[in-house]
C-alpha positions in Angstrom: 23.0 -5.8 2.5 21.7 -2.9 0.0 18.8 -3.5 -2.5 21.2 -3.8 -5.4 19.7 -6.7 -7.6 22.5 -9.4 -8.2 22.4 -11.7 -11.1 24.6 -14.6 -12.6 27.2 -13.8 -15.2 26.4 -15.4 -18.7 29.1 -17.7 -18.3 27.7 -19.1 -14.9 26.6 -22.7 -14.7 24.7 -24.7 -12.4 26.4 -27.2 -10.5 24.0 -28.1 -7.7 20.1 -28.1 -8.0 18.6 -28.5 -4.8 14.7 -28.5 -3.4 15.3 -24.9 -2.8 18.9 -23.8 -3.3 20.7 -24.1 -6.4 24.6 -23.2 -6.6 26.2 -21.6 -9.8 29.6 -21.2 -10.4 31.8 -19.3 -13.4 35.3 -18.5 -13.9 35.9 -15.0 -13.0 39.0 -12.8 -14.3 41.0 -11.3 -11.4 42.6 -7.8 -11.4 46.0 -9.5 -12.0 44.9 -11.5 -15.1 44.5 -14.8 -13.4 41.3 -16.6 -13.1 39.1 -18.0 -10.0 36.0 -19.9 -9.8 33.0 -17.7 -8.0 30.0 -18.9 -6.8 26.5 -17.8 -6.0 23.6 -19.4 -4.6 20.3 -18.9 -6.0 16.7 -19.6 -4.1 13.0 -18.5 -4.8 12.2 -15.2 -3.8 9.8 -14.7 -0.6 7.1 -12.7 0.0 5.7 -11.7 3.4 2.8 -9.5 4.7 2.3 -7.0 7.3 -1.6 -7.6 7.5 -3.9 -5.0 9.1 -7.5 -5.2 10.4 -8.9 -2.2 12.4 -6.0 -0.9 14.4 -4.4 -4.5 14.8 -1.5 -6.3 13.1 -1.4 -9.8 12.4 1.6 -11.8 13.9 2.1 -15.6 13.6 3.5 -17.8 16.4 4.8 -20.5 14.5 6.6 -23.8 14.7 8.2 -26.0 12.1 9.9 -29.5 11.9 13.5 -28.1 11.4 13.4 -25.3 14.1 14.0 -25.6 17.7 10.8 -24.3 19.4 8.4 -21.8 18.3 9.1 -18.3 16.7 7.2 -15.1 15.7 6.8 -14.1 12.1 4.9 -12.3 9.6 2.6 -14.3 7.3 4.5 -15.3 4.2 6.8 -17.6 2.3 8.4 -18.8 -0.8 7.2 -17.5 -4.5 7.0 -20.7 -5.8 3.8 -21.6 -7.1 4.7 -22.0 -11.0 7.8 -20.6 -12.6 8.6 -16.8 -11.5 5.5 -16.4 -9.4 4.8 -12.6 -9.0 5.5 -11.3 -5.6 2.3 -9.8 -4.9 0.8 -13.0 -6.1 2.6 -15.1 -3.5 1.9 -12.7 -0.8 -1.9 -12.9 -1.5 -1.6 -16.8 -1.7 0.3 -17.0 1.5 -1.9 -14.8 3.5 -5.1 -16.6 2.4 -3.3 -20.1 3.0 -1.8 -19.4 6.5 -4.5 -17.3 7.9 -7.7 -17.5 6.0 -7.5 -13.6 5.3 -7.7 -11.6 2.4 -7.5 -7.9 1.5 -8.4 -5.2 -1.4 -5.7 -3.0 -0.7 -2.2 -3.9 -1.0 1.1 -1.8 -1.2 4.7 -3.0 -1.3 6.4 -1.6 1.4 9.9 -2.8 1.3 12.3 -5.0 -1.1 15.4 -6.2 0.2 18.3 -8.4 -1.1 19.9 -9.2 2.4 22.8 -11.7 1.4 25.8 -10.8 -0.9 26.3 -14.3 -2.1 22.6 -15.4 -2.3 20.3 -14.3 -5.3 17.2 -13.8 -3.4 14.8 -11.0 -2.8 12.3 -10.5 -0.1 9.3 -8.6 -0.7 7.4 -7.2 2.5 3.8 -6.1 1.3 1.3 -4.2 3.5 -2.5 -5.6 3.2 -4.7 -3.4 4.9 -8.3 -4.0 6.3 -8.2 -7.6 6.0 -11.2 -9.7 6.1 -11.5 -13.4 7.0 -12.5 -15.4 3.8 -12.1 -19.2 5.1 -10.0 -21.2 7.5 -6.5 -21.5 7.1 -5.0 -24.3 5.2 -1.5 -25.1 6.4 1.4 -27.3 5.1 2.3 -30.5 6.7 5.2 -28.7 8.2 3.7 -25.8 9.8 2.0 -25.4 13.2 0.8 -21.6 13.0 -1.1 -19.7 15.7 -2.5 -16.1 14.1 -2.4 -13.3 16.9 -3.6 -9.9 16.2 -1.6 -7.1 18.3 -1.5 -3.5 18.5 0.9 -1.0 16.7 3.4 -0.5 20.0 3.1 -4.3 20.5 4.0 -5.2 17.0 7.2 -2.9 17.3 8.2 -4.4 20.7 7.8 -8.1 19.3 9.7 -7.2 16.2 12.8 -6.7 18.8 12.7 -10.1 20.2 15.1 -12.8 19.6 12.1 -14.9 19.1 11.2 -12.9 15.9 12.2 -14.8 12.6 12.4 -11.9 10.2 15.7 -10.4 11.1 15.9 -8.6 7.7 13.3 -6.2 8.4 14.2 -5.5 12.0 16.7 -2.9 11.4 14.1 -0.6 9.8 11.5 -1.4 12.6 14.2 -0.2 15.2 14.7 3.0 13.4 11.0 3.7 13.2 10.7 2.9 16.8 12.9 5.3 18.0 12.1 8.2 15.7 8.6 9.6 16.7 7.8 11.2 13.3 8.9 8.1 11.2 7.0 5.8 13.9 3.8 8.0 13.3 4.3 8.0 9.4 4.7 4.2 9.5 1.3 3.6 11.4 -0.4 5.9 8.9 1.1 4.0 5.9 0.3 0.5 7.4 -3.4 1.5 8.6 -4.1 3.6 5.6 -5.1 6.7 7.6 
């Protein structure tokens, strides 16, 4: 789905408020003059991080209570630390909480709105030259093993069915097959 930002019309009303998802409805005029009820789901935006150190990328092997078995992912989570948390602030917070690492070199790499009926943006940041600041502080529902992998292994892992971030996989697959794009991406994420 493209990167076109979705919003709610002024006449939309919240009909359900959940812990993560809210449902909004509104009357929409149709092409023949009739009206129908339209709906959209809204959820907090998320931020994820491609964290690097030396020539390695940080991947997480994760388990959560609502998933069957483990999966691989990038560090990240919801932008929900207070109302309208800035995506970069969320990325920095999540990286520190889940890994104990910090960086002074951040770049927004990609912004994606993956689903047509969901108001939700995924922000993918690059965090270069990460340094360990403290031990991770995980939520009660997280089991995370942080693993440093090489560039080619990262691209290979991103193809696996066990990789959670399906939204970025198309871009990474294109990068993997185009040698010039692959080299450009390598330079971008490592900053050299």
